[in-house]
C-alpha positions in Angstrom: 74.9 -46.4 33.0 75.5 -45.1 36.5 72.8 -45.8 39.2 72.2 -44.3 42.5 72.4 -46.6 45.6 68.6 -46.3 45.9 68.0 -47.3 42.3 70.4 -50.2 42.6 68.7 -51.3 45.8 65.3 -51.2 44.0 66.6 -53.4 41.2 68.1 -55.9 43.6 65.0 -56.1 45.7 62.8 -56.6 42.6 65.1 -59.3 41.3 65.2 -61.2 44.6 61.4 -61.0 45.0 60.8 -62.2 41.5 63.1 -65.2 42.0 61.5 -66.2 45.3 57.8 -65.4 44.8 57.2 -68.3 42.4 58.3 -70.9 45.0 56.4 -69.1 47.8 53.3 -69.4 45.6 54.0 -73.1 44.9 54.2 -73.8 48.7 50.9 -71.9 49.3 49.3 -74.0 46.6 50.5 -77.1 48.3 48.9 -76.1 51.5 45.6 -75.6 49.7 46.0 -79.1 48.2 46.5 -80.5 51.7 43.4 -78.8 52.9 41.4 -80.2 49.9 42.8 -83.6 50.7 41.6 -83.6 54.3 45.0 -82.8 55.6 46.6 -85.9 54.0 50.0 -85.7 52.3 50.1 -88.0 49.4 53.2 -88.6 47.4 52.5 -86.0 44.7 51.9 -83.4 47.3 55.1 -84.3 49.2 57.1 -84.1 45.9 55.8 -80.6 45.1 56.3 -79.4 48.7 59.9 -80.9 48.8 60.9 -79.3 45.5 59.4 -75.9 46.3 60.8 -75.7 49.8 64.3 -76.8 48.7 64.4 -74.3 45.9 63.2 -71.5 48.1 65.8 -72.3 50.8 68.7 -72.7 48.2 67.9 -69.3 46.6 67.3 -67.5 49.9 70.7 -68.7 51.3 72.5 -67.8 48.1 71.0 -64.3 47.9 71.8 -63.7 51.5 75.4 -64.4 50.8 75.5 -62.5 47.5 73.7 -59.4 48.6 73.8 -59.5 52.4 75.9 -56.9 54.3 77.6 -59.1 56.8 78.3 -62.3 54.8 81.4 -61.4 52.9 83.5 -64.4 53.8 82.7 -68.1 54.1 84.9 -71.3 53.9 85.4 -72.6 50.3 83.4 -75.8 51.0 80.4 -73.9 52.2 80.6 -71.5 49.3 80.8 -74.3 46.8 77.8 -76.0 48.4 75.6 -72.8 48.4 76.5 -72.0 44.8 75.9 -75.6 43.6 72.4 -75.7 45.3 71.5 -72.3 43.7 72.6 -73.5 40.2 70.4 -76.6 40.6 67.4 -74.3 40.9 68.0 -72.6 37.6 69.6 -75.4 35.6 68.2 -78.2 33.5 68.1 -81.5 35.5 69.1 -83.4 32.5 72.0 -81.0 31.6 73.0 -79.4 34.8 75.2 -76.3 35.3 78.5 -77.4 37.0 80.7 -75.1 39.0 84.4 -75.4 39.7 86.5 -73.2 42.0 90.1 -73.6 41.1 91.1 -71.2 43.8 89.3 -68.5 45.7 90.2 -66.2 48.6 87.7 -65.3 51.4 87.6 -61.6 50.6 86.4 -62.3 47.0 83.4 -64.5 48.2 80.7 -61.9 47.5 82.1 -61.1 44.0 82.4 -64.8 43.2 78.7 -65.3 44.1 77.7 -62.3 41.9 79.7 -63.8 39.0 78.1 -67.2 39.5 74.7 -65.5 39.2 75.8 -63.6 36.1 77.2 -66.7 34.4 74.4 -69.0 35.4 71.7 -66.7 33.9 73.3 -67.2 30.4 72.7 -70.9 30.1 69.8 -72.4 28.1 71.0 -75.9 28.8 73.9 -77.3 30.8 77.5 -76.3 30.9 80.3 -75.3 33.3 81.4 -72.3 35.2 85.0 -72.0 36.3 86.3 -69.4 38.7 90.0 -69.1 39.4 92.1 -66.5 41.2 95.8 -65.7 40.8 97.9 -62.8 42.2 96.8 -60.5 39.4 93.1 -61.1 38.8 90.0 -63.3 39.1 88.9 -65.1 36.0 85.4 -66.3 35.4 84.6 -68.5 32.4 81.3 -70.1 31.3 81.2 -72.8 28.6 78.4 -74.8 27.0 77.9 -77.1 24.1 74.9 -75.1 23.2 74.6 -71.4 22.5 73.9 -69.0 25.4 70.6 -67.2 25.5 71.0 -64.7 22.5 69.0 -61.9 24.1 71.0 -62.1 27.3 74.3 -62.1 25.5 73.2 -58.9 23.7 71.9 -57.3 26.9 75.1 -58.2 28.8 77.2 -56.6 26.2 75.1 -53.4 26.2 75.1 -53.1 29.9 78.9 -53.7 30.4 79.7 -51.3 27.5 77.5 -48.6 29.1 75.3 -48.3 26.1 72.0 -49.4 27.6 69.5 -46.7 28.6 66.9 -48.8 30.5 67.4 -50.7 33.7 65.9 -54.2 34.0 65.7 -55.9 37.4 66.6 -59.3 35.8 70.1 -57.8 35.3 70.5 -56.4 38.8 73.6 -58.5 39.5 75.4 -56.9 36.6 74.9 -53.4 38.0 75.8 -54.7 41.4 79.1 -56.1 40.2 80.0 -52.7 38.7 79.1 -51.1 42.0 81.3 -53.5 44.0 84.2 -53.0 41.6 83.8 -49.3 41.0 84.7 -49.8 37.4 83.5 -51.2 34.1 83.9 -54.9 33.7 85.6 -56.5 30.7 83.3 -59.2 29.3 84.1 -61.3 26.3 81.9 -63.8 24.4 83.2 -66.2 21.8 82.0 -65.7 18.2 79.8 -68.8 18.4 78.4 -67.5 21.8 79.2 -70.8 23.5 81.8 -69.4 26.0 82.2 -66.3 28.1 85.2 -64.8 29.9 85.1 -62.2 32.6 88.4 -60.9 34.0 88.4 -58.9 37.3 91.6 -57.4 38.4 
Protein backbone atom coordinates (compact mmCIF):
# COMPACT_ATOMS: atom_id res chain seq x y z
CA UNK A 1 0.00 0.00 0.00
CA UNK A 2 1.54 3.29 -1.11
CA UNK A 3 1.29 6.26 1.25
CA UNK A 4 1.79 9.94 0.59
CA UNK A 5 4.51 11.71 2.56
CA UNK A 6 1.81 13.45 4.59
CA UNK A 7 0.11 10.17 5.47
CA UNK A 8 3.44 8.61 6.43
CA UNK A 9 4.31 11.62 8.59
CA UNK A 10 0.97 11.33 10.37
CA UNK A 11 1.57 7.64 11.11
CA UNK A 12 5.07 8.28 12.44
CA UNK A 13 3.94 11.22 14.59
CA UNK A 14 1.13 9.16 16.08
CA UNK A 15 3.43 6.21 16.81
CA UNK A 16 6.05 8.39 18.49
CA UNK A 17 3.42 10.22 20.54
CA UNK A 18 1.88 6.95 21.68
CA UNK A 19 5.24 5.54 22.76
CA UNK A 20 6.18 8.68 24.71
CA UNK A 21 2.90 9.79 26.26
CA UNK A 22 2.68 6.99 28.81
CA UNK A 23 6.01 7.94 30.36
CA UNK A 24 5.19 11.63 30.29
CA UNK A 25 2.01 10.79 32.18
CA UNK A 26 3.95 8.69 34.68
CA UNK A 27 6.31 11.57 35.40
CA UNK A 28 3.35 13.94 35.82
CA UNK A 29 1.83 11.50 38.31
CA UNK A 30 5.10 11.42 40.24
CA UNK A 31 5.06 15.20 40.56
CA UNK A 32 1.56 14.98 42.01
CA UNK A 33 2.79 12.34 44.45
CA UNK A 34 5.61 14.66 45.53
CA UNK A 35 3.10 17.45 46.17
CA UNK A 36 0.90 15.10 48.18
CA UNK A 37 3.98 14.05 50.14
CA UNK A 38 4.82 17.64 51.14
CA UNK A 39 7.60 17.84 48.59
CA UNK A 40 9.44 14.83 49.96
CA UNK A 41 10.93 12.18 47.68
CA UNK A 42 10.67 8.77 49.31
CA UNK A 43 12.25 5.67 47.76
CA UNK A 44 9.09 4.56 45.93
CA UNK A 45 8.67 7.96 44.32
CA UNK A 46 12.35 8.06 43.35
CA UNK A 47 12.06 4.64 41.72
CA UNK A 48 9.03 5.60 39.62
CA UNK A 49 10.64 8.91 38.63
CA UNK A 50 13.93 7.22 37.71
CA UNK A 51 12.24 4.54 35.60
CA UNK A 52 9.89 6.94 33.82
CA UNK A 53 12.61 9.49 33.07
CA UNK A 54 15.11 6.92 31.78
CA UNK A 55 12.50 5.27 29.57
CA UNK A 56 11.42 8.61 28.15
CA UNK A 57 15.00 9.70 27.44
CA UNK A 58 15.93 6.36 25.85
CA UNK A 59 12.94 6.36 23.52
CA UNK A 60 13.30 10.03 22.62
CA UNK A 61 16.98 9.62 21.73
CA UNK A 62 16.26 6.50 19.68
CA UNK A 63 13.34 8.08 17.80
CA UNK A 64 15.40 11.18 17.02
CA UNK A 65 18.07 9.00 15.41
CA UNK A 66 15.53 6.77 13.66
CA UNK A 67 13.22 9.42 12.24
CA UNK A 68 15.27 12.64 12.50
CA UNK A 69 16.41 14.40 9.36
CA UNK A 70 20.00 15.23 10.28
CA UNK A 71 21.03 12.17 12.30
CA UNK A 72 21.91 9.67 9.60
CA UNK A 73 25.35 8.63 10.82
CA UNK A 74 26.73 7.91 14.30
CA UNK A 75 29.69 5.82 15.53
CA UNK A 76 28.93 2.13 16.01
CA UNK A 77 29.44 2.28 19.77
CA UNK A 78 26.92 5.09 20.15
CA UNK A 79 24.47 3.33 17.83
CA UNK A 80 24.72 0.12 19.87
CA UNK A 81 24.17 2.00 23.14
CA UNK A 82 21.13 3.91 21.86
CA UNK A 83 19.52 0.77 20.47
CA UNK A 84 20.27 -1.24 23.61
CA UNK A 85 18.63 1.40 25.81
CA UNK A 86 15.58 1.50 23.57
CA UNK A 87 15.18 -2.28 23.59
CA UNK A 88 15.30 -2.27 27.39
CA UNK A 89 12.20 -0.05 27.40
CA UNK A 90 10.15 -2.58 25.41
CA UNK A 91 11.68 -5.86 26.57
CA UNK A 92 11.06 -8.15 29.51
CA UNK A 93 13.53 -7.46 32.34
CA UNK A 94 13.75 -11.17 33.10
CA UNK A 95 14.15 -12.15 29.43
CA UNK A 96 15.72 -9.14 27.67
CA UNK A 97 16.03 -8.51 23.96
CA UNK A 98 19.72 -8.57 23.03
CA UNK A 99 21.20 -6.83 20.00
CA UNK A 100 24.34 -7.72 18.09
CA UNK A 101 25.85 -5.72 15.26
CA UNK A 102 28.24 -7.96 13.34
CA UNK A 103 29.07 -5.11 11.02
CA UNK A 104 27.44 -1.84 10.08
CA UNK A 105 28.42 1.07 7.86
CA UNK A 106 27.57 4.68 8.80
CA UNK A 107 25.27 5.31 5.84
CA UNK A 108 23.00 2.47 6.99
CA UNK A 109 22.53 3.82 10.52
CA UNK A 110 18.97 5.04 9.99
CA UNK A 111 17.86 1.85 8.25
CA UNK A 112 19.46 -0.23 11.02
CA UNK A 113 17.47 1.67 13.66
CA UNK A 114 14.22 1.14 11.78
CA UNK A 115 15.00 -2.58 11.55
CA UNK A 116 15.72 -2.75 15.29
CA UNK A 117 12.30 -1.20 15.90
CA UNK A 118 10.59 -3.62 13.50
CA UNK A 119 12.26 -6.67 15.00
CA UNK A 120 11.86 -5.53 18.60
CA UNK A 121 8.10 -5.16 18.29
CA UNK A 122 7.72 -8.87 17.49
CA UNK A 123 8.95 -10.24 20.82
CA UNK A 124 6.62 -11.40 23.56
CA UNK A 125 9.61 -12.40 25.69
CA UNK A 126 13.35 -12.24 25.25
CA UNK A 127 15.46 -13.09 22.25
CA UNK A 128 18.19 -11.75 20.01
CA UNK A 129 18.39 -9.39 17.07
CA UNK A 130 21.44 -9.64 14.81
CA UNK A 131 22.31 -7.15 12.08
CA UNK A 132 25.13 -7.83 9.64
CA UNK A 133 26.28 -6.13 6.47
CA UNK A 134 28.35 -7.48 3.59
CA UNK A 135 29.13 -6.12 0.14
CA UNK A 136 25.80 -7.31 -1.26
CA UNK A 137 23.18 -6.75 1.40
CA UNK A 138 22.15 -6.09 4.96
CA UNK A 139 20.69 -9.01 6.91
CA UNK A 140 18.48 -8.61 9.97
CA UNK A 141 17.51 -11.67 11.98
CA UNK A 142 15.37 -11.97 15.09
CA UNK A 143 15.25 -15.17 17.13
CA UNK A 144 13.43 -16.25 20.27
CA UNK A 145 12.80 -19.42 22.24
CA UNK A 146 9.15 -18.43 22.33
CA UNK A 147 6.81 -17.64 19.48
CA UNK A 148 6.58 -14.07 18.24
CA UNK A 149 3.33 -12.17 18.72
CA UNK A 150 1.00 -13.99 16.29
CA UNK A 151 -1.08 -10.94 15.35
CA UNK A 152 2.03 -8.94 14.50
CA UNK A 153 3.50 -11.75 12.42
CA UNK A 154 0.29 -11.79 10.39
CA UNK A 155 0.15 -8.00 10.09
CA UNK A 156 3.82 -7.78 9.08
CA UNK A 157 3.25 -10.30 6.31
CA UNK A 158 0.19 -8.45 5.08
CA UNK A 159 1.95 -5.09 5.05
CA UNK A 160 5.14 -6.26 3.36
CA UNK A 161 3.15 -8.18 0.75
CA UNK A 162 1.08 -5.09 0.00
CA UNK A 163 -2.19 -6.83 0.89
CA UNK A 164 -3.26 -4.66 3.81
CA UNK A 165 -5.87 -1.98 3.20
CA UNK A 166 -5.76 -0.17 6.55
CA UNK A 167 -2.88 1.84 7.98
CA UNK A 168 -2.16 1.41 11.69
CA UNK A 169 0.26 3.79 13.40
CA UNK A 170 1.74 0.94 15.46
CA UNK A 171 3.34 -0.23 12.21
CA UNK A 172 4.63 3.17 11.11
CA UNK A 173 8.21 1.88 11.00
CA UNK A 174 7.30 -0.76 8.40
CA UNK A 175 5.92 1.84 6.03
CA UNK A 176 8.90 4.09 6.77
CA UNK A 177 11.35 1.34 5.82
CA UNK A 178 9.57 0.85 2.51
CA UNK A 179 9.79 4.61 1.93
CA UNK A 180 13.52 4.68 2.72
CA UNK A 181 14.26 1.76 0.41
CA UNK A 182 11.81 2.70 -2.33
CA UNK A 183 10.91 -0.95 -2.74
CA UNK A 184 9.10 -3.87 -1.17
CA UNK A 185 11.01 -5.62 1.58
CA UNK A 186 11.52 -9.42 1.55
CA UNK A 187 10.52 -10.67 4.99
CA UNK A 188 10.55 -14.33 6.04
CA UNK A 189 9.30 -16.07 9.17
CA UNK A 190 10.13 -19.63 10.15
CA UNK A 191 7.26 -22.12 10.23
CA UNK A 192 7.26 -22.13 14.05
CA UNK A 193 7.28 -18.29 14.13
CA UNK A 194 10.37 -18.22 16.34
CA UNK A 195 12.69 -16.54 13.86
CA UNK A 196 12.52 -13.80 11.27
CA UNK A 197 14.87 -12.79 8.47
CA UNK A 198 14.88 -9.50 6.65
CA UNK A 199 17.24 -9.06 3.69
CA UNK A 200 17.93 -5.56 2.38
CA UNK A 201 20.04 -5.14 -0.71
